[in-house]
C-alpha positions as a Markdown table, in Angstrom:
| # | Residue | x | y | z |
|---|---|---|---|---|
| 1 | Met | -189.1 | -212.2 | 61.5 |
| 2 | Lys | -186.7 | -213.6 | 59.0 |
| 3 | Lys | -187.2 | -210.6 | 56.8 |
| 4 | Lys | -186.3 | -208.2 | 59.6 |
| 5 | Ile | -183.1 | -210.2 | 60.3 |
| 6 | Ile | -182.0 | -210.1 | 56.7 |
| 7 | Thr | -182.8 | -206.4 | 56.5 |
| 8 | Ser | -180.7 | -205.8 | 59.6 |
| 9 | Met | -177.8 | -207.7 | 58.2 |
| 10 | Leu | -177.9 | -205.8 | 54.9 |
| 11 | Leu | -178.0 | -202.5 | 56.8 |
| 12 | Ser | -175.1 | -203.5 | 59.1 |
| 13 | Thr | -173.0 | -204.6 | 56.1 |
| 14 | Leu | -173.8 | -201.3 | 54.3 |
| 15 | Leu | -172.9 | -199.2 | 57.3 |
| 16 | Phe | -169.6 | -201.1 | 57.9 |
| 17 | Thr | -168.6 | -200.7 | 54.3 |
| 18 | Gln | -169.3 | -196.9 | 54.4 |
| 19 | Gly | -167.5 | -196.6 | 57.7 |
| 20 | Ala | -164.4 | -198.3 | 56.3 |
| 21 | Thr | -164.5 | -196.0 | 53.3 |
| 22 | Leu | -164.7 | -192.9 | 55.5 |
| 23 | Val | -161.8 | -194.1 | 57.6 |
| 24 | Asn | -159.7 | -194.7 | 54.4 |
| 25 | Val | -160.5 | -191.4 | 53.0 |
| 26 | His | -159.6 | -189.6 | 56.2 |
| 27 | Ala | -156.3 | -191.5 | 56.5 |
| 28 | Asp | -155.3 | -190.8 | 52.9 |
| 29 | Thr | -156.0 | -187.1 | 53.4 |
| 30 | Thr | -153.8 | -186.9 | 56.5 |
| 31 | Asp | -151.0 | -188.8 | 54.9 |
| 32 | Asp | -151.1 | -186.5 | 51.9 |
| 33 | Lys | -150.9 | -183.5 | 54.1 |
| 34 | Ile | -148.0 | -184.9 | 56.0 |
| 35 | Ala | -146.2 | -185.8 | 52.8 |
| 36 | Ala | -146.9 | -182.3 | 51.4 |
| 37 | Gln | -145.6 | -180.7 | 54.6 |
| 38 | Asn | -142.5 | -182.9 | 54.5 |
| 39 | Ser | -141.9 | -181.9 | 50.9 |
| 40 | Lys | -142.3 | -178.3 | 51.8 |
| 41 | Ile | -139.9 | -178.6 | 54.7 |
| 42 | Asn | -137.4 | -180.5 | 52.5 |
| 43 | Asn | -137.7 | -177.8 | 49.8 |
| 44 | Leu | -137.1 | -175.0 | 52.4 |
| 45 | Thr | -134.2 | -176.9 | 53.9 |
| 46 | Ala | -132.7 | -177.3 | 50.4 |
| 47 | Gln | -133.2 | -173.6 | 49.7 |
| 48 | Gln | -131.7 | -172.6 | 53.0 |
| 49 | Lys | -128.8 | -174.9 | 52.4 |
| 50 | Ala | -128.2 | -173.5 | 48.9 |
| 51 | Ala | -128.5 | -169.9 | 50.3 |
| 52 | Gln | -126.0 | -170.8 | 53.1 |
| 53 | Thr | -123.6 | -172.3 | 50.6 |
| 54 | Gln | -123.7 | -169.1 | 48.6 |
| 55 | Val | -123.1 | -167.0 | 51.7 |
| 56 | Asp | -120.2 | -169.3 | 52.7 |
| 57 | Gln | -118.7 | -169.2 | 49.2 |
| 58 | Ile | -118.8 | -165.4 | 48.9 |
| 59 | Gln | -117.6 | -165.0 | 52.5 |
| 60 | Gly | -114.6 | -167.2 | 51.6 |
| 61 | Gln | -113.8 | -165.0 | 48.6 |
| 62 | Val | -114.1 | -161.8 | 50.7 |
| 63 | Ser | -111.9 | -163.4 | 53.4 |
| 64 | Ala | -109.3 | -164.4 | 50.8 |
| 65 | Ile | -109.1 | -160.9 | 49.4 |
| 66 | Gln | -108.8 | -159.4 | 52.8 |
| 67 | Ser | -106.1 | -161.9 | 53.7 |
| 68 | Gln | -104.2 | -161.1 | 50.6 |
| 69 | Gln | -104.5 | -157.4 | 51.3 |
| 70 | Asp | -103.1 | -157.8 | 54.8 |
| 71 | Lys | -100.2 | -160.0 | 53.4 |
| 72 | Leu | -99.4 | -157.4 | 50.7 |
| 73 | Gln | -99.5 | -154.5 | 53.2 |
| 74 | Ala | -97.1 | -156.4 | 55.5 |
| 75 | Glu | -94.8 | -157.2 | 52.6 |
| 76 | Asn | -94.9 | -153.6 | 51.4 |
| 77 | Thr | -94.0 | -152.4 | 54.9 |
| 78 | Arg | -91.1 | -154.8 | 55.1 |
| 79 | Leu | -89.8 | -154.0 | 51.5 |
| 80 | Thr | -90.1 | -150.2 | 52.1 |
| 81 | Glu | -88.0 | -150.5 | 55.3 |
| 82 | Glu | -85.5 | -152.8 | 53.4 |
| 83 | Ser | -85.4 | -150.3 | 50.5 |
| 84 | Ala | -84.7 | -147.4 | 52.9 |
| 85 | Lys | -81.8 | -149.3 | 54.4 |
| 86 | Leu | -80.4 | -150.2 | 51.0 |
| 87 | Ser | -80.7 | -146.6 | 49.8 |
| 88 | Ala | -78.7 | -145.4 | 52.8 |
| 89 | Glu | -76.0 | -148.0 | 52.1 |
| 90 | Ile | -76.0 | -147.2 | 48.4 |
| 91 | Asp | -75.6 | -143.5 | 49.2 |
| 92 | Glu | -72.6 | -144.2 | 51.5 |
| 93 | Leu | -71.0 | -146.5 | 49.0 |
| 94 | Ser | -71.5 | -143.9 | 46.3 |
| 95 | Lys | -69.8 | -141.2 | 48.3 |
| 96 | Asn | -66.9 | -143.5 | 49.0 |
| 97 | Ile | -66.6 | -144.5 | 45.3 |
| 98 | Val | -66.7 | -140.9 | 44.1 |
| 99 | Ala | -64.1 | -139.8 | 46.7 |
| 100 | Arg | -61.7 | -142.5 | 45.6 |
| 101 | Asn | -62.3 | -141.7 | 42.0 |
| 102 | Glu | -61.3 | -138.1 | 42.7 |
| 103 | Ser | -58.3 | -139.2 | 44.7 |
| 104 | Leu | -57.1 | -141.6 | 42.0 |
| 105 | Ala | -57.7 | -139.1 | 39.3 |
| 106 | Asn | -55.7 | -136.5 | 41.1 |
| 107 | Gln | -52.8 | -138.9 | 41.6 |
| 108 | Ala | -52.9 | -139.8 | 37.9 |
| 109 | Arg | -52.8 | -136.1 | 36.9 |
| 110 | Ser | -50.0 | -135.5 | 39.4 |
| 111 | Ala | -48.0 | -138.4 | 37.9 |
| 112 | Gln | -48.5 | -137.1 | 34.4 |
| 113 | Thr | -47.5 | -133.4 | 35.2 |
| 114 | Ser | -44.6 | -134.0 | 37.5 |
| 115 | Gly | -43.1 | -137.2 | 36.1 |
| 116 | Ser | -43.4 | -139.0 | 39.4 |
| 117 | Val | -41.5 | -142.2 | 38.3 |
| 118 | Thr | -38.4 | -140.2 | 37.3 |
| 119 | Ser | -38.6 | -138.1 | 40.5 |
| 120 | Tyr | -38.8 | -141.3 | 42.6 |
| 121 | Ile | -35.7 | -142.7 | 40.9 |
| 122 | Asn | -33.8 | -139.5 | 41.3 |
| 123 | Thr | -34.8 | -139.3 | 45.0 |
| 124 | Ile | -33.4 | -142.8 | 45.6 |
| 125 | Val | -30.2 | -142.1 | 43.6 |
| 126 | Asn | -29.7 | -138.9 | 45.4 |
| 127 | Ser | -30.1 | -140.4 | 48.8 |
| 128 | Ser | -27.2 | -139.7 | 51.1 |
| 129 | Ser | -27.1 | -143.3 | 52.5 |
| 130 | Ile | -28.4 | -146.7 | 52.0 |
| 131 | Thr | -30.6 | -146.3 | 55.1 |
| 132 | Glu | -32.2 | -143.2 | 53.6 |
| 133 | Ala | -32.7 | -144.9 | 50.2 |
| 134 | Ile | -34.4 | -147.9 | 51.9 |
| 135 | Ser | -36.5 | -145.5 | 53.9 |
| 136 | Arg | -37.6 | -143.7 | 50.8 |
| 137 | Val | -38.2 | -147.0 | 48.9 |
| 138 | Thr | -40.3 | -148.2 | 51.9 |
| 139 | Ala | -42.3 | -145.0 | 51.8 |
| 140 | Met | -42.9 | -145.4 | 48.1 |
| 141 | Ser | -44.0 | -149.0 | 48.6 |
| 142 | Glu | -46.5 | -148.0 | 51.2 |
| 143 | Ile | -47.9 | -145.4 | 48.8 |
| 144 | Val | -48.2 | -148.0 | 46.0 |
| 145 | Ser | -49.7 | -150.5 | 48.5 |
| 146 | Ala | -52.2 | -148.0 | 49.7 |
| 147 | Asn | -53.2 | -147.2 | 46.1 |
| 148 | Lys | -53.6 | -151.0 | 45.4 |
| 149 | Lys | -55.8 | -151.4 | 48.5 |
| 150 | Met | -57.8 | -148.3 | 47.4 |
| 151 | Leu | -58.3 | -149.9 | 44.0 |
| 152 | Glu | -59.3 | -153.2 | 45.5 |
| 153 | Gln | -61.7 | -151.5 | 47.9 |
| 154 | Gln | -63.1 | -149.5 | 44.9 |
| 155 | Lys | -63.7 | -152.7 | 43.0 |
| 156 | Ala | -65.4 | -154.4 | 46.1 |
| 157 | Asp | -67.6 | -151.3 | 46.7 |
| 158 | Lys | -68.6 | -151.1 | 43.0 |
| 159 | Lys | -69.6 | -154.8 | 43.2 |
| 160 | Ala | -71.5 | -154.3 | 46.4 |
| 161 | Ile | -73.3 | -151.2 | 45.1 |
| 162 | Ala | -74.4 | -153.0 | 42.0 |
| 163 | Glu | -75.8 | -155.9 | 44.0 |
| 164 | Lys | -77.6 | -153.5 | 46.4 |
| 165 | Gln | -79.0 | -151.5 | 43.5 |
| 166 | Val | -80.6 | -154.6 | 42.0 |
| 167 | Ala | -82.0 | -155.7 | 45.3 |
| 168 | Asn | -83.3 | -152.2 | 46.0 |
| 169 | Asn | -84.9 | -151.9 | 42.5 |
| 170 | Asn | -86.6 | -155.3 | 42.9 |
| 171 | Ala | -88.0 | -154.2 | 46.3 |
| 172 | Ile | -89.3 | -150.9 | 44.8 |
| 173 | Asn | -90.8 | -152.7 | 41.8 |
| 174 | Thr | -92.5 | -155.2 | 44.1 |
| 175 | Val | -94.0 | -152.5 | 46.3 |
| 176 | Ile | -95.4 | -150.7 | 43.2 |
| 177 | Ala | -96.8 | -153.9 | 41.8 |
| 178 | Asn | -98.4 | -154.7 | 45.2 |
| 179 | Gln | -99.9 | -151.3 | 45.4 |
| 180 | Gln | -101.6 | -151.9 | 42.0 |
| 181 | Thr | -102.8 | -155.3 | 43.2 |
| 182 | Leu | -104.2 | -153.7 | 46.4 |
| 183 | Ala | -106.0 | -151.1 | 44.3 |
| 184 | Asp | -107.5 | -153.8 | 42.1 |
| 185 | Asp | -108.4 | -156.0 | 45.0 |
| 186 | Ala | -110.2 | -153.0 | 46.7 |
| 187 | Gln | -112.5 | -152.8 | 43.7 |
| 188 | Thr | -113.2 | -156.5 | 43.8 |
| 189 | Leu | -113.7 | -156.5 | 47.5 |
| 190 | Thr | -116.4 | -153.8 | 47.2 |
| 191 | Thr | -118.2 | -155.9 | 44.7 |
| 192 | Lys | -117.9 | -159.1 | 46.7 |
| 193 | Gln | -119.1 | -157.5 | 49.9 |
| 194 | Ala | -122.2 | -156.2 | 48.1 |
| 195 | Glu | -122.8 | -159.7 | 46.7 |
| 196 | Leu | -122.4 | -161.1 | 50.2 |
| 197 | Lys | -125.0 | -158.7 | 51.6 |
| 198 | Val | -127.5 | -159.9 | 48.9 |
| 199 | Ala | -126.7 | -163.6 | 49.8 |
| 200 | Gln | -127.1 | -163.0 | 53.5 |
| 201 | Leu | -130.5 | -161.2 | 53.1 |
| 202 | Asn | -131.6 | -164.1 | 50.8 |
| 203 | Leu | -130.7 | -166.6 | 53.4 |
| 204 | Ala | -132.5 | -164.6 | 56.1 |
| 205 | Ala | -135.6 | -164.5 | 53.9 |
| 206 | Glu | -135.5 | -168.2 | 53.4 |
| 207 | Lys | -135.3 | -168.8 | 57.1 |
| 208 | Ala | -138.1 | -166.2 | 57.9 |
| 209 | Thr | -141.4 | -167.8 | 59.1 |
| 210 | Ala | -143.6 | -164.7 | 59.3 |
| 211 | Glu | -144.9 | -163.4 | 55.9 |
| 212 | Gly | -144.4 | -159.8 | 56.9 |
| 213 | Glu | -140.8 | -160.4 | 58.0 |
| 214 | Lys | -140.0 | -162.3 | 54.8 |
| 215 | Ser | -141.5 | -159.5 | 52.7 |
| 216 | Ala | -139.4 | -156.9 | 54.4 |
| 217 | Leu | -136.3 | -159.0 | 53.9 |
| 218 | Leu | -137.0 | -159.5 | 50.2 |
| 219 | Glu | -137.4 | -155.7 | 49.8 |
| 220 | Gln | -134.0 | -155.3 | 51.4 |
| 221 | Lys | -132.5 | -158.0 | 49.2 |
| 222 | Ala | -133.9 | -156.2 | 46.1 |
| 223 | Ala | -132.2 | -152.9 | 47.2 |
| 224 | Ala | -129.0 | -154.8 | 48.0 |
| 225 | Gln | -129.1 | -156.5 | 44.6 |
| 226 | Lys | -129.2 | -153.1 | 42.9 |
| 227 | Ala | -126.2 | -152.0 | 45.0 |
| 228 | Ala | -124.3 | -155.1 | 44.0 |
| 229 | Glu | -125.0 | -154.5 | 40.3 |
| 230 | Ala | -123.8 | -150.9 | 40.7 |
| 231 | Ala | -120.6 | -152.2 | 42.4 |
| 232 | Ala | -120.0 | -154.7 | 39.7 |
| 233 | Ala | -120.5 | -152.0 | 37.0 |
| 234 | Ala | -118.1 | -149.7 | 38.9 |
| 235 | Glu | -115.5 | -152.5 | 39.0 |
| 236 | Ala | -115.9 | -153.2 | 35.3 |
| 237 | Ala | -115.5 | -149.4 | 34.6 |
| 238 | Tyr | -112.4 | -149.3 | 36.8 |
| 239 | Arg | -110.8 | -152.2 | 35.0 |
| 240 | Thr | -111.6 | -150.7 | 31.6 |
| 241 | Gln | -110.1 | -147.4 | 32.7 |
| 242 | Gln | -107.0 | -149.2 | 34.0 |
| 243 | Thr | -106.5 | -151.0 | 30.7 |
| 244 | Ser | -107.1 | -147.9 | 28.7 |
| 245 | Gln | -104.7 | -145.9 | 30.8 |
| 246 | Leu | -102.0 | -148.5 | 30.6 |
| 247 | Gln | -102.3 | -148.6 | 26.8 |
| 248 | Ala | -102.0 | -144.8 | 26.7 |
| 249 | Val | -99.0 | -144.8 | 28.9 |
| 250 | Gln | -97.3 | -147.5 | 26.8 |
| 251 | Ala | -98.1 | -145.6 | 23.6 |
| 252 | Ser | -96.5 | -142.5 | 25.1 |
| 253 | Gly | -93.3 | -144.5 | 25.2 |
| 254 | Asn | -93.2 | -144.5 | 21.4 |
| 255 | Thr | -91.2 | -141.3 | 21.5 |
| 256 | Asn | -87.6 | -140.2 | 21.9 |
| 257 | Phe | -85.6 | -137.3 | 23.3 |
| 258 | Ala | -85.3 | -135.5 | 19.9 |
| 259 | Ala | -89.1 | -135.5 | 19.5 |
| 260 | Gln | -89.6 | -134.1 | 23.0 |
| 261 | Val | -87.0 | -131.4 | 22.4 |
| 262 | Gln | -88.8 | -130.5 | 19.2 |
| 263 | Ala | -92.1 | -130.2 | 21.0 |
| 264 | Ala | -90.6 | -128.1 | 23.8 |
| 265 | Asn | -89.1 | -125.7 | 21.2 |
| 266 | Gly | -92.2 | -124.9 | 19.2 |
| 267 | Gly | -92.4 | -128.1 | 17.1 |
| 268 | Ala | -95.4 | -130.3 | 16.8 |
| 269 | Ser | -97.8 | -130.2 | 19.8 |
| 270 | Thr | -97.8 | -134.0 | 19.7 |
| 271 | Pro | -94.4 | -135.7 | 19.7 |
| 272 | Thr | -93.7 | -137.6 | 16.5 |
| 273 | Val | -93.7 | -141.4 | 17.0 |
| 274 | Asn | -90.5 | -142.5 | 15.3 |
| 275 | Val | -89.4 | -145.5 | 17.4 |
| 276 | Ser | -91.2 | -148.6 | 18.5 |
| 277 | Tyr | -92.0 | -149.1 | 22.2 |
| 278 | Ser | -88.7 | -149.5 | 24.0 |
| 279 | Thr | -88.0 | -152.4 | 26.3 |
| 280 | Asp | -84.8 | -150.7 | 27.5 |
| 281 | Ala | -86.7 | -149.3 | 30.4 |
| 282 | Ser | -88.0 | -152.7 | 31.5 |
| 283 | Ser | -86.2 | -152.6 | 34.8 |
| 284 | Tyr | -88.5 | -149.7 | 35.9 |
| 285 | Pro | -92.3 | -150.0 | 36.3 |
| 286 | Val | -94.2 | -148.7 | 33.3 |
| 287 | Gly | -95.6 | -145.2 | 34.0 |
| 288 | Glu | -93.2 | -144.3 | 36.8 |
| 289 | Cys | -91.0 | -141.3 | 36.5 |
| 290 | Thr | -87.9 | -143.5 | 36.3 |
| 291 | Trp | -89.4 | -145.4 | 33.4 |
| 292 | Gly | -90.1 | -142.1 | 31.5 |
| 293 | Ala | -86.6 | -140.9 | 32.1 |
| 294 | Lys | -85.0 | -144.2 | 31.0 |
| 295 | Ile | -87.1 | -144.1 | 27.8 |
| 296 | Leu | -85.8 | -140.6 | 26.9 |
| 297 | Ala | -82.3 | -141.1 | 28.3 |
| 298 | Pro | -81.4 | -144.7 | 27.5 |
| 299 | Trp | -77.9 | -144.1 | 28.7 |
| 300 | Ala | -79.2 | -144.0 | 32.3 |
| 301 | Gly | -78.5 | -147.1 | 34.5 |
| 302 | Asn | -81.0 | -149.9 | 34.8 |
| 303 | Tyr | -81.0 | -150.2 | 38.6 |
| 304 | Trp | -80.7 | -146.7 | 39.9 |
| 305 | Gly | -83.7 | -147.0 | 42.3 |
| 306 | Asn | -86.3 | -144.3 | 43.1 |
| 307 | Gly | -86.0 | -140.9 | 41.4 |
| 308 | Gly | -84.4 | -139.4 | 44.5 |
| 309 | Gln | -81.6 | -142.0 | 44.4 |
| 310 | Trp | -80.6 | -141.4 | 40.8 |
| 311 | Ala | -77.9 | -138.7 | 41.4 |
| 312 | Ala | -76.0 | -140.8 | 43.9 |
| 313 | Ser | -76.3 | -143.9 | 41.7 |
| 314 | Ala | -75.2 | -142.0 | 38.6 |
| 315 | Ala | -72.2 | -140.5 | 40.4 |
| 316 | Ala | -71.1 | -144.0 | 41.6 |
| 317 | Ala | -71.4 | -145.2 | 37.9 |
| 318 | Gly | -69.0 | -142.4 | 36.8 |
| 319 | Phe | -71.5 | -139.9 | 35.4 |
| 320 | Arg | -71.0 | -136.2 | 36.1 |
| 321 | Val | -73.5 | -134.7 | 38.5 |
| 322 | Gly | -73.9 | -130.9 | 38.9 |
| 323 | Ser | -76.2 | -128.0 | 39.7 |
| 324 | Gln | -76.6 | -126.4 | 36.2 |
| 325 | Pro | -79.4 | -127.5 | 33.9 |
| 326 | Gln | -78.5 | -128.7 | 30.4 |
| 327 | Val | -80.6 | -129.9 | 27.5 |
| 328 | Gly | -80.3 | -133.7 | 27.5 |
| 329 | Ala | -79.5 | -133.9 | 31.2 |
| 330 | Ile | -81.6 | -135.8 | 33.7 |
| 331 | Ala | -83.1 | -133.5 | 36.4 |
| 332 | Cys | -83.1 | -135.4 | 39.8 |
| 333 | Trp | -85.1 | -134.1 | 42.7 |
| 334 | Asn | -84.5 | -135.5 | 46.2 |
| 335 | Asp | -87.2 | -134.6 | 48.6 |
| 336 | Gly | -86.3 | -137.1 | 51.3 |
| 337 | Gly | -88.8 | -139.6 | 49.9 |
| 338 | Tyr | -89.3 | -141.2 | 46.6 |
| 339 | Gly | -88.0 | -138.1 | 44.7 |
| 340 | His | -88.5 | -137.5 | 41.0 |
| 341 | Val | -86.6 | -137.5 | 37.7 |
| 342 | Ala | -87.3 | -135.9 | 34.3 |
| 343 | Val | -85.3 | -135.1 | 31.2 |
| 344 | Val | -84.4 | -131.5 | 30.4 |
| 345 | Thr | -85.7 | -130.4 | 26.9 |
| 346 | Ala | -85.1 | -126.6 | 27.1 |
| 347 | Val | -83.2 | -124.2 | 29.2 |
| 348 | Gln | -83.5 | -120.4 | 29.7 |
| 349 | Ser | -81.6 | -120.2 | 33.0 |
| 350 | Ala | -81.0 | -122.2 | 36.1 |
| 351 | Asn | -84.4 | -121.1 | 37.3 |
| 352 | Ser | -86.3 | -121.6 | 34.0 |
| 353 | Ile | -86.4 | -125.0 | 32.2 |
| 354 | Gln | -88.7 | -127.3 | 30.5 |
| 355 | Val | -88.8 | -131.1 | 30.9 |
| 356 | Ser | -90.5 | -134.2 | 29.6 |
| 357 | Glu | -91.5 | -136.7 | 32.3 |
| 358 | Ser | -94.0 | -139.3 | 33.4 |
| 359 | Asn | -95.9 | -139.8 | 36.7 |
| 360 | Tyr | -96.3 | -136.1 | 37.3 |
| 361 | Leu | -99.5 | -135.2 | 39.2 |
| 362 | Gly | -100.9 | -138.5 | 38.2 |
| 363 | Asn | -100.1 | -138.2 | 34.5 |
| 364 | Arg | -98.3 | -141.4 | 33.9 |
| 365 | Ser | -97.8 | -140.9 | 30.1 |
| 366 | Ile | -94.6 | -139.2 | 28.9 |
| 367 | Gly | -95.1 | -135.6 | 28.2 |
| 368 | Asn | -94.3 | -131.9 | 28.9 |
| 369 | Tyr | -96.8 | -131.0 | 31.6 |
| 370 | Arg | -95.2 | -127.9 | 33.2 |
| 371 | Gly | -93.9 | -125.7 | 30.4 |
| 372 | Trp | -91.4 | -123.2 | 31.7 |
| 373 | Phe | -90.9 | -123.6 | 35.5 |
| 374 | Asp | -88.4 | -123.0 | 38.2 |
| 375 | Pro | -86.7 | -126.4 | 39.1 |
| 376 | Thr | -85.3 | -125.1 | 42.3 |
| 377 | Thr | -88.7 | -124.6 | 43.9 |
| 378 | Ala | -90.3 | -127.8 | 42.6 |
| 379 | Gln | -89.8 | -131.0 | 44.5 |
| 380 | Gly | -86.9 | -130.7 | 46.8 |
| 381 | Thr | -83.2 | -130.3 | 46.0 |
| 382 | Val | -82.5 | -130.5 | 42.3 |
| 383 | Ser | -79.3 | -131.8 | 40.7 |
| 384 | Tyr | -78.5 | -132.8 | 37.1 |
| 385 | Ile | -77.0 | -136.0 | 35.7 |
| 386 | Tyr | -75.1 | -135.3 | 32.4 |
| 387 | Pro | -74.6 | -137.9 | 29.7 |
| 388 | Asn | -70.9 | -138.9 | 29.2 |
């Protein structure tokens, strides 16, 4: 009996111990699974958060570029309208200045040929009465006063046109600079939008629960990644091309009028570089037709505006403007828009000339791109500015 009791107690103890061990093993396995699942969830959450951060960052860059584009477009619209208004005011002031110059010049010639001062004195002396003499003196005083007012107005208008020309030139230059920035930003925007698509697909894949869905998203991400790499390569090629083009344009400025005339008249096919790059044309954007004309004709003004405005600005500055081409003159075409300028290097007739120019059909370097051509059928009404 005692033996049975002891045996039962030993068996009970053994079963209890084994049971406790099984419970512990089961509990440990469950906790491990819970911990592993929590870790997986935390990892997924961290990956999703990182993916979301990348999306937000690129989206911010895209939005910033788009915002800048909108801002630059608005500024260009405003500056273009401002430039058009200034151009009209400059044209009007120029006409007034030229008209007064002609009037004053005619009076000066008249005084020299007719001896006006002596005639005025004789007129007073030969007056039949004091009243008549006073009347004639008053008339002479009014003429002198009118001339004085004309000179004062001429001075005021010349000051006003100079200020408007600077403001107009600044507006034009800003518009051109903004256009280049917009072109550069367009390239960057394309790249960033491609990167954004990759990031968005990556985020969607991180959030996907079904393996099939995740696999499809990862395939789309891989394709988007290739597109993003292609966009980045295209942007890099664009910037390399822009740098190379700018260097070529600046190098073309290492010329002068004599070299261009020599080339137009059967000289070297490539103009001889005999002066260093000129900064005299710095008031005009590099590569524009106005820059090229200023390089070849440094006597031209610094703030004459767009090509189509050069004739009016030159006339106001006292330069002769006419309709006959002449070697060394600046050809100015006014087409109602930006217009164009070039420097005449050879003349056969009024309908057959050669010029050197920049920004012709996209060629921003200085060169002779047309050979012999008819300037009257080129780009609007043509006139010529002659060096004094």
